[in-house]
Structures are given as C-alpha cells and as structure tokens.
VEXDREN-2710 file (C-alpha; in Angstrom, 1 decimal):
% VEXDREN-2710
k/r/px/py/pz
1/MET/2.8/31.4/-2.6
2/VAL/0.5/28.6/-1.2
3/THR/-2.6/30.0/0.5
4/ARG/-3.9/27.7/3.4
5/ALA/-7.2/28.1/5.5
6/ASN/-5.7/28.5/9.2
7/SER/-8.9/26.9/10.9
8/SER/-11.1/24.0/10.1
9/GLU/-14.4/26.3/10.1
10/LYS/-12.7/28.7/7.7
11/ALA/-11.7/25.8/5.3
12/ILE/-15.2/24.1/5.2
13/ALA/-17.0/27.6/4.8
14/LEU/-14.7/28.3/1.8
15/GLU/-15.2/25.1/0.2
16/GLY/-19.0/25.5/1.0
17/LYS/-19.0/28.9/-0.8
18/TYR/-16.5/28.3/-3.9
19/GLY/-16.6/24.6/-4.3
20/ALA/-19.4/22.2/-6.2
21/HIS/-21.0/20.4/-3.6
22/ASN/-20.6/17.1/-5.3
23/TYR/-19.1/15.3/-2.1
24/HIS/-20.2/15.2/1.6
25/PRO/-17.0/15.2/3.5
26/LEU/-16.5/14.2/6.9
27/PRO/-15.9/17.2/8.8
28/VAL/-12.1/17.2/9.3
29/VAL/-9.7/19.3/7.6
30/LEU/-6.5/17.9/6.9
31/THR/-3.1/19.6/6.2
32/LYS/-0.4/16.9/6.7
33/GLY/0.1/13.3/6.4
34/GLU/2.8/11.1/7.5
35/GLY/2.8/6.9/7.4
36/VAL/-0.5/5.8/8.9
37/TYR/-1.1/9.2/10.3
38/VAL/-3.0/12.5/9.2
39/TYR/-3.2/15.9/10.9
40/ASP/-5.8/18.6/11.1
41/VAL/-5.0/22.3/10.5
42/GLU/-5.5/22.5/14.5
43/GLY/-2.8/19.7/15.0
44/ARG/-4.9/16.9/15.9
45/LYS/-3.5/13.5/14.9
46/TYR/-5.7/10.7/13.4
47/PHE/-5.2/7.3/12.4
48/ASP/-6.3/7.2/8.5
49/PHE/-8.5/4.3/7.9
50/LEU/-9.8/5.4/4.4
51/SER/-6.4/5.9/2.7
52/ALA/-7.8/8.1/0.3
53/TYR/-10.2/5.4/-1.1
54/SER/-7.1/2.6/-1.0
55/ALA/-4.7/5.0/-2.9
56/VAL/-2.3/5.5/-0.3
57/ASN/-1.4/1.9/0.2
58/GLN/2.3/2.9/0.7
59/GLY/1.7/5.4/3.4
60/HIS/1.2/9.3/3.5
61/SER/4.2/10.8/2.1
62/HIS/6.3/7.9/1.5
63/PRO/10.1/9.4/1.3
64/ARG/10.8/7.1/-1.7
65/ILE/8.1/8.0/-3.6
66/LEU/8.4/11.8/-2.7
67/LYS/11.9/11.9/-3.8
68/ALA/11.0/10.2/-7.3
69/LEU/8.3/12.7/-7.6
70/ILE/10.6/15.6/-6.7
71/SER/13.5/14.4/-8.9
72/GLN/11.6/13.8/-12.0
73/SER/9.7/17.2/-11.6
74/GLU/13.2/18.9/-11.6
75/ARG/14.1/17.3/-14.7
76/LEU/10.8/17.0/-17.2
77/THR/7.4/17.1/-16.1
78/LEU/5.4/16.6/-19.6
79/THR/6.0/16.0/-23.1
80/SER/2.7/14.6/-24.4
81/ARG/2.8/11.5/-26.1
82/ALA/4.0/13.7/-29.4
83/PHE/7.4/12.6/-28.4
84/TYR/9.1/9.9/-26.4
85/ASN/10.2/10.4/-22.9
86/ASP/13.1/8.5/-21.3
87/VAL/11.0/7.1/-18.3
88/LEU/7.8/5.9/-19.7
89/GLY/9.5/2.8/-21.5
90/PRO/11.3/1.6/-18.3
91/TYR/8.0/2.2/-16.5
92/GLU/6.1/0.1/-19.0
93/LYS/8.5/-3.0/-18.9
94/MET/8.4/-2.8/-14.9
95/ALA/4.8/-3.0/-14.9
96/THR/4.1/-5.5/-17.5
97/GLU/6.9/-7.8/-16.0
98/THR/5.2/-7.5/-12.7
99/PHE/1.7/-8.2/-13.6
100/ASN/2.6/-10.6/-16.5
101/PHE/1.2/-8.9/-19.6
102/ASP/2.4/-7.8/-22.9
103/LYS/1.3/-4.1/-23.2
104/LEU/0.5/-1.4/-20.8
105/LEU/-1.7/1.7/-21.9
106/PRO/-0.9/4.5/-19.4
107/MET/-3.8/6.7/-18.3
108/ASN/-4.4/9.0/-15.2
109/THR/-7.4/8.3/-13.3
110/GLY/-9.3/5.0/-12.5
111/ALA/-12.2/6.2/-14.6
112/GLU/-10.2/6.8/-17.7
113/ALA/-8.7/3.4/-17.4
114/VAL/-12.4/1.9/-17.4
115/GLU/-13.3/3.9/-20.1
116/THR/-9.9/2.8/-21.9
117/ALA/-10.6/-0.8/-21.1
118/LEU/-14.2/-0.8/-22.7
119/LYS/-12.9/0.8/-25.7
120/ILE/-10.4/-1.8/-26.2
121/ALA/-13.0/-4.6/-25.6
122/ARG/-15.3/-3.2/-28.1
123/ARG/-12.7/-2.7/-31.0
124/TRP/-11.3/-6.5/-30.1
125/ALA/-15.0/-7.6/-30.5
126/TYR/-15.1/-6.1/-33.9
127/GLN/-11.8/-6.9/-35.4
128/LYS/-11.2/-10.1/-33.6
129/LYS/-14.5/-11.9/-32.6
130/GLY/-16.5/-10.8/-35.5
131/ILE/-19.4/-9.1/-34.0
132/ALA/-21.1/-6.7/-36.2
133/GLU/-20.1/-3.0/-35.4
134/GLY/-22.1/-1.1/-33.1
135/MET/-23.4/-4.6/-31.6
136/ALA/-21.1/-5.3/-29.1
137/LYS/-22.2/-5.4/-25.4
138/ILE/-20.3/-5.4/-22.2
139/VAL/-21.6/-7.2/-18.9
140/VAL/-21.6/-5.7/-15.6
141/CYS/-22.6/-6.3/-12.2
142/GLU/-25.3/-5.0/-10.0
143/ASN/-24.1/-2.5/-7.5
144/ASN/-20.7/-2.1/-9.4
145/PHE/-18.6/1.1/-8.9
146/HIS/-16.3/1.7/-12.0
147/GLY/-16.5/5.8/-11.9
148/ARG/-18.8/8.3/-12.7
149/THR/-18.5/9.3/-16.5
150/THR/-21.2/9.4/-18.5
151/THR/-20.5/5.9/-20.2
152/ILE/-19.8/4.5/-16.7
153/ILE/-23.0/5.7/-15.0
154/SER/-24.7/4.3/-17.9
155/PHE/-24.5/1.0/-16.5
156/SER/-24.4/1.9/-12.6
157/THR/-27.4/1.0/-10.4
158/ASP/-26.7/3.9/-8.1
159/ARG/-29.5/6.3/-8.4
160/THR/-27.6/8.8/-6.7
161/ALA/-24.7/8.8/-9.4
162/LYS/-27.1/8.3/-12.1
163/ASN/-30.3/10.2/-12.0
164/GLU/-30.8/13.1/-14.2
165/PHE/-27.5/12.7/-16.2
166/GLY/-29.2/10.8/-19.1
167/PRO/-29.7/10.2/-22.0
168/PHE/-27.2/7.1/-21.4
169/THR/-24.7/5.1/-23.2
170/GLU/-26.0/1.8/-24.8
171/GLY/-24.5/-1.7/-24.8
172/PHE/-24.4/-3.0/-21.5
173/GLU/-26.0/-5.8/-19.6
174/VAL/-26.4/-5.9/-15.8
175/ILE/-26.5/-9.0/-13.9
176/ALA/-26.3/-9.8/-10.1
177/TYR/-22.7/-9.8/-8.6
178/ASP/-21.5/-13.2/-7.7
179/ASP/-24.0/-15.1/-9.8
180/LEU/-22.4/-17.4/-12.2
181/LYS/-25.8/-18.7/-13.4
182/ALA/-26.7/-15.4/-14.5
183/LEU/-23.5/-14.8/-16.3
184/GLU/-23.8/-18.3/-18.1
185/GLN/-27.3/-17.7/-19.2
186/LEU/-26.6/-14.5/-20.7
187/LEU/-23.2/-15.7/-22.5
188/ILE/-25.4/-18.3/-23.9
189/LYS/-28.1/-16.4/-25.0
190/ASP/-26.2/-13.6/-26.5
191/SER/-23.3/-13.8/-29.0
192/ASN/-22.7/-10.1/-29.1
193/ILE/-21.3/-10.2/-25.5
194/ALA/-17.6/-8.7/-25.9
195/ALA/-16.6/-8.6/-22.3
196/PHE/-17.6/-9.2/-18.8
197/LEU/-16.4/-6.3/-16.5
198/VAL/-16.1/-7.0/-12.6
199/GLU/-14.4/-5.6/-9.4
200/PRO/-12.7/-8.8/-7.5
201/ILE/-14.4/-7.3/-4.5
202/GLN/-16.8/-4.7/-4.6
203/GLY/-15.6/-1.9/-2.5
204/GLU/-17.8/1.1/-2.8
205/ALA/-20.7/-1.2/-2.4
206/GLY/-19.6/-2.2/0.8
207/VAL/-16.6/-4.4/0.5
208/TYR/-18.8/-7.6/-1.0
209/VAL/-16.4/-10.5/-1.1
210/PRO/-17.7/-13.0/-3.5
211/SER/-17.8/-16.6/-3.0
212/ASP/-14.9/-18.8/-3.5
213/LYS/-13.9/-19.6/-6.9
214/TYR/-16.4/-17.3/-8.3
215/LEU/-13.7/-15.4/-10.2
216/LYS/-12.0/-18.5/-11.5
217/GLN/-15.3/-20.0/-12.8
218/ALA/-16.3/-16.8/-14.2
219/LYS/-13.2/-16.5/-16.3
220/ALA/-13.8/-20.1/-17.2
221/LEU/-17.1/-19.1/-18.6
222/CYS/-15.6/-16.1/-20.6
223/GLU/-13.0/-18.5/-22.2
224/LYS/-15.6/-21.0/-23.4
225/HIS/-17.4/-18.1/-24.9
226/ASN/-14.7/-16.1/-26.3
227/VAL/-15.6/-13.2/-24.2
228/LEU/-13.0/-10.9/-22.4
229/PHE/-12.4/-10.9/-18.5
230/ILE/-12.1/-7.3/-17.5
231/ALA/-10.9/-7.1/-14.0
232/ASP/-11.3/-3.6/-12.3
233/GLU/-8.5/-3.6/-9.6
234/VAL/-8.4/0.0/-9.3
235/GLN/-9.2/-0.3/-5.4
236/THR/-8.3/-4.0/-4.8
237/GLY/-4.9/-4.0/-6.4
238/ILE/-1.5/-3.2/-5.4
239/ALA/-1.6/-5.4/-2.5
240/ARG/-4.4/-4.0/-0.5
241/THR/-6.3/-7.3/0.0
242/GLY/-3.2/-9.3/1.0
243/LYS/-2.2/-10.2/-2.6
244/LEU/-0.8/-8.0/-5.5
245/LEU/-3.9/-8.5/-7.1
246/ALA/-7.2/-9.6/-5.6
247/THR/-7.5/-11.8/-8.6
248/CYS/-4.9/-13.9/-7.2
249/GLY/-7.7/-16.3/-6.0
250/ASN/-7.1/-17.8/-2.4
251/CYS/-3.2/-17.6/-2.2
252/ASP/-1.6/-17.2/1.4
253/CYS/0.6/-14.6/1.0
254/SER/2.3/-15.1/4.1
255/ASP/3.8/-18.1/2.5
256/ARG/3.6/-17.2/-1.2
257/HIS/4.4/-13.5/-1.1
258/CYS/2.3/-12.9/-4.3
259/SER/4.9/-14.7/-6.7
260/GLY/4.1/-16.5/-9.9
261/GLU/1.0/-16.6/-12.0
262/PRO/-2.3/-15.4/-10.2
263/GLU/-4.9/-18.0/-9.9
264/VAL/-7.1/-15.8/-12.2
265/LYS/-5.6/-13.8/-15.0
266/PRO/-7.6/-11.2/-16.4
267/ASP/-7.7/-10.6/-20.1
268/ILE/-7.4/-7.0/-19.4
269/LEU/-6.5/-5.5/-16.0
270/VAL/-7.3/-2.1/-14.9
271/LEU/-5.1/-0.4/-12.0
272/GLY/-5.0/3.1/-10.5
273/LYS/-5.0/4.4/-7.1
274/ALA/-2.1/2.9/-5.2
275/LEU/-0.3/2.6/-8.6
276/SER/1.3/6.0/-7.5
277/GLY/0.8/5.5/-3.8
278/GLY/-1.6/8.4/-3.8
279/THR/1.0/11.0/-4.9
280/TYR/0.0/11.5/-8.3
281/PRO/-2.8/10.6/-10.9
282/VAL/-1.7/7.3/-12.3
283/SER/-3.7/4.3/-14.0
284/ALA/-3.0/1.9/-16.6
285/VAL/-4.8/-0.7/-18.7
286/LEU/-2.9/-4.1/-19.1
287/ALA/-3.6/-6.7/-21.7
288/ASN/-1.5/-9.3/-24.0
289/ASN/-0.6/-8.2/-27.6
290/ASN/-3.5/-10.2/-29.2
291/ILE/-5.9/-7.7/-27.3
292/MET/-3.9/-4.5/-27.1
293/ASP/-2.8/-4.4/-30.7
294/VAL/-6.5/-3.2/-31.8
295/ILE/-5.2/0.1/-30.7
296/THR/-3.5/2.1/-33.0
297/PRO/-2.1/5.8/-33.5
298/GLY/-4.8/8.1/-33.2
299/SER/-7.5/5.8/-31.6
300/HIS/-6.9/6.5/-28.0
301/GLY/-4.8/8.9/-26.0
302/SER/-4.2/11.2/-23.2
303/THR/-1.7/14.6/-23.1
304/PHE/-1.0/13.7/-19.3
305/GLY/-1.0/9.7/-19.8
306/GLY/2.5/8.3/-19.6
307/ASN/4.0/11.6/-18.5
308/PRO/7.6/11.3/-17.1
309/VAL/6.5/12.1/-13.4
310/ALA/3.6/9.6/-13.5
311/ALA/6.2/6.8/-14.8
312/ALA/8.8/8.0/-12.3
313/VAL/6.3/7.7/-9.4
314/ALA/4.8/4.5/-10.4
315/MET/7.9/2.6/-10.6
316/GLU/8.9/3.6/-7.1
317/ALA/5.5/2.9/-5.6
318/LEU/5.6/-0.6/-7.1
319/SER/9.1/-0.9/-5.9
320/VAL/8.0/-0.3/-2.3
321/ILE/5.1/-2.5/-2.4
322/LYS/7.8/-5.4/-3.3
323/ASP/10.7/-4.3/-1.3
324/GLU/8.5/-3.3/2.1
325/LYS/6.4/-6.9/1.6
326/LEU/3.1/-4.9/1.9
327/ALA/0.8/-7.6/0.4
328/LYS/2.2/-9.8/3.3
329/ASN/1.7/-7.3/5.9
330/ALA/-1.8/-6.7/4.4
331/PHE/-2.5/-10.3/4.6
332/GLU/-1.3/-10.8/8.3
333/LEU/-2.7/-7.5/9.7
334/GLY/-6.2/-8.3/7.7
335/GLU/-6.4/-11.4/9.8
336/LEU/-5.6/-9.7/12.9
337/PHE/-8.2/-6.9/12.4
338/ARG/-11.1/-9.2/11.7
339/SER/-10.1/-11.4/14.5
340/GLU/-9.8/-8.1/17.0
341/LEU/-13.2/-7.2/15.8
342/HIS/-15.4/-10.5/15.9
343/PRO/-15.8/-10.0/19.7
344/LEU/-17.5/-6.7/19.0
345/VAL/-19.8/-8.5/16.5
346/ALA/-20.5/-11.1/18.8
347/ALA/-21.4/-8.9/21.8
348/ASN/-23.0/-5.7/20.4
349/PRO/-26.1/-5.6/18.6
350/LEU/-25.1/-2.5/16.7
351/VAL/-22.7/-4.6/14.7
352/LYS/-24.3/-7.2/12.6
353/GLY/-21.2/-8.3/10.7
354/ILE/-17.5/-7.6/9.2
355/ARG/-16.1/-8.7/6.0
356/GLY/-13.2/-8.4/3.9
357/LYS/-9.8/-9.5/2.6
358/GLY/-6.5/-8.3/3.5
359/LEU/-6.8/-4.8/4.7
360/LEU/-10.2/-4.0/3.0
361/ASN/-12.7/-4.5/5.5
362/ALA/-16.2/-3.3/6.8
363/ILE/-18.5/-3.5/9.4
364/LEU/-22.2/-3.6/8.8
365/ILE/-24.2/-1.4/11.2
366/ASN/-27.5/-2.7/12.4
367/ASP/-29.6/0.0/11.0
368/THR/-31.2/1.1/7.7
369/GLU/-29.2/2.8/4.6
370/GLU/-31.5/5.6/5.2
371/SER/-30.1/6.2/8.5
372/ASP/-27.3/8.3/10.0
373/THR/-26.1/5.6/12.6
374/ALA/-23.2/4.9/10.6
375/TRP/-22.1/8.6/10.0
376/ASN/-22.5/9.5/13.5
377/ILE/-20.3/6.5/14.5
378/CYS/-17.7/8.0/11.9
379/LEU/-18.2/11.3/13.6
380/ALA/-17.3/9.7/17.1
381/LEU/-14.3/7.7/15.5
382/LYS/-12.9/11.2/14.3
383/GLU/-13.3/12.6/18.1
384/ASN/-11.4/9.6/19.3
385/GLY/-8.6/9.7/16.8
386/LEU/-9.4/7.6/13.7
387/ILE/-11.0/8.8/10.5
388/ALA/-13.1/6.6/8.6
389/LYS/-16.2/6.9/6.2
390/PRO/-19.6/5.3/5.7
391/THR/-20.7/3.8/2.2
392/HIS/-24.1/2.8/1.5
393/GLY/-25.6/4.6/4.6
394/ASN/-25.0/1.7/7.0
395/ILE/-21.8/0.2/6.2
396/ILE/-18.3/1.7/7.4
397/ARG/-15.4/0.8/5.5
398/PHE/-11.8/0.5/7.0
399/ALA/-8.6/0.5/4.9
400/PRO/-5.6/1.8/6.6
401/PRO/-2.2/2.2/4.9
402/LEU/-0.5/-1.1/4.1
403/ILE/2.5/0.0/6.2
404/ILE/0.5/0.0/9.5
405/SER/2.3/-2.0/12.3
406/LYS/0.8/-4.7/14.6
407/GLU/1.0/-2.3/17.5
408/GLU/-0.7/0.5/15.4
409/LEU/-3.6/-2.2/14.3
410/ILE/-4.3/-3.1/17.9
411/GLU/-4.6/0.6/19.0
412/SER/-6.9/1.3/16.1
413/THR/-9.0/-1.7/16.7
414/SER/-9.2/-0.7/20.4
415/ILE/-10.4/2.9/19.4
416/ILE/-13.0/1.3/17.0
417/CYS/-14.2/-1.1/19.7
418/SER/-14.5/1.2/22.5
419/THR/-16.2/4.0/20.3
420/ILE/-18.6/1.7/19.0
421/ASN/-19.5/0.4/22.4
422/ALA/-19.9/3.8/23.9
423/PHE/-22.1/4.9/21.2
424/ALA/-24.3/2.1/21.4
425/GLU/-24.6/2.7/25.2
426/VAL/-25.6/6.4/24.6
427/GLU/-28.1/5.1/21.8
428/VAL/-29.6/2.8/24.5
END
C-alpha cells in the first residue's frame, strides 16, 4: 500500500523533517503528470516547464512507455549481468544503430555514465595512446555540470557542489567554455591529455550555447592531437535541442529530421535522462570498437545496468521520439518560443536576454546571482499555472516536454510574459 501526503503543507513538512536537505524545491507538491501537465495534491494544474531537467521529453505518463514498463516488469525485472537477458541485446542493437556507434555500455544515471566515460578514456589512453599509467588527464570546461559524484565534483567550478567534500580526484584540466584557443594551447603543451569532456550546451550553467562551429572545431583539434572527444548529452540529447543530438551541429530538423551522420560525431557519447522518457533510471555510454574494447570482464559493471526493464523502456522511449517526430517539434516550437518572448526582452528591463536551442531555453533576469528575483518570479509563475526553476540565481530555464503543441506553447508564453510584466510593475 502506497502512503501519500494529503496536503502540500504536510508533504513539505515530512520531507523537511525526515529527508536530507540537499535540494531547495519550489513549494509545489506534485501527485500526477499527464503530457505537458502536472497536478499538485490539491488538484491544481500546471504546465511543466522543467521536464525533470529534460528527462520527460516524451511527456508525462506516455502510454507506450508505461506499457513497456509494465509489460516487462510482469515478466522479469532484474537478472544482474551475471546472466544474459532477452531484452538487452535488442536494445543495444537499436541504440547503436540509432546513434551510429559500434557498442553501448548500459548504466543507470547520468553521473554513472560520465564516470564510465572517464574510465574508458583513461584506459584507452594507457592501452592505445601510450600515456604512462597514472598520468592521463581529462580536459573539462568551467561552469560544467556532469553530476555530483566525488570524481565529478573534483573538476567542478561550482563552490556549492564542491566545498568541504575534498580531497579531490586529480587528473583534470579546466579551461574556459567556448574557447578554442585555450583548448588548442593545452593540447599542444601537454601530451598526457586523454580526452576532452564537454556539454554541447551548458544546461545547468544557464543554457549557454557555444558559438557556431565550436564543437566541430574542438573535435578537429582533438583528432589532430589524438585526444578523445566526449560529449555529455545527458540533458541535451534525445531531441531536446531540435535535433536527435545537440552535436548534430546546425542541421535544420524541419527539413532533415535528424537523419544521417551528425556534423560532429563524438568519440564517446554519454546519454541519460530522456533515454527512458523519465520513466526509469537509464543511461548509456556509446563508442566504437577501437575505444570500447578496452573494457573487459570485471573492469566495470553495475547490478542494475542493462536490466530488462531499463532496456524495454529505453527502446520504446527512442521509438516514441522517432515516431512522433519530436526533434522536429522541438526545433519548430523552440523557434516560436523565442520569437514569442523577444518582445518581452525588448520592452521589459527586468529581462535582459533569452538564449537556447530547440526547447531548451533560458531567460536572463536583470539582477545579481545572489538576488531572489528569479526565484520570486518562479513563485509567481507557479501561481499562474506554470512551473519552472531558476539556475545560477538570476537565470530561469524553460524546458517543456517535447510533445507540447503550438497552442499549448502560445498559452505558456502568454503566462510567462504576463507574469513577468506584472512582477515588474509590482517591483517598481
């Protein structure tokens, strides 16, 4: 029997008393999700403009994904990898063919997948590149967000995530994001560089979109210096940015539908979140044989990684993306979203900019990171039927499920604009 809190006040109080305080949630207690909407315990309805940090790209409670989850759960949930199961192989085949790689290593969470990619890159450096063991380095970018494990926070520049959790893992070099010169200089100077780990768009940092050709030219530099290019597409992948992968470059999915080779093909691709449609923890690392063959029995694993439920859910989640043309929808409605908000940016001094790709967007509030203005705007948005969350203090990220319709998007942008305009009037 499932016990549920019957009021928002009670649910928040229970979490406050019995749960660790490692999050600062918006004060809304959700009990149901359907499509682009979520409902709180009092029955109020909201547009979901966070999508569980882009995990629910296919929409809440997608019937096809739920059917796959339930059907497989009734047959077999877990074998561990001590045995084969009859779903993992078909999933690996489908995913590798979808993203054009030879091999897939299944994991559960985005942070686990990033850790796995780092291990693969280091072993590749020792076995294939000839770097002396213990000397391999990974290049990362300032303001990165790849998770919160001890190794990952070792190269984070976010003091909140990092302070008082040391000692930290060595072997990382931090450079500025979207700075090709810094990357090139480091690759020339240090022959012990094994890989460059990068987010195609820095989501948690505030939806920072790099300059045109940055990814393509960074990949070319990595190839020149025999360094692996690792793309962390946990948040940007699975059609979120208007393309199946953000590393597809500048392809126009209204025409191309994300078919064919991406403009930038990573050496190692990291996926998670929407790989399951937000229904189940599923992540993956993909690479070709010449890289993935450094992983041998006993060198890496996970009891739940590649479990039958995860495999079944991921296959259906990928099929939904393709069948419902969600990359195309994200591209077209992302253009519409930004065009609808441009007048707000031009007329309201409280908003100093908008940026993003596809349906991963953010508005920049004209206040300091230490201010509570963006938080208070999100509270006002909640009261008007739309939930979103600030990041880095003065930035509000907007990422609705990719199944959102044109009519729903226009209604949502109307809520955003009217709320911020009213908030600005109150502030004055």
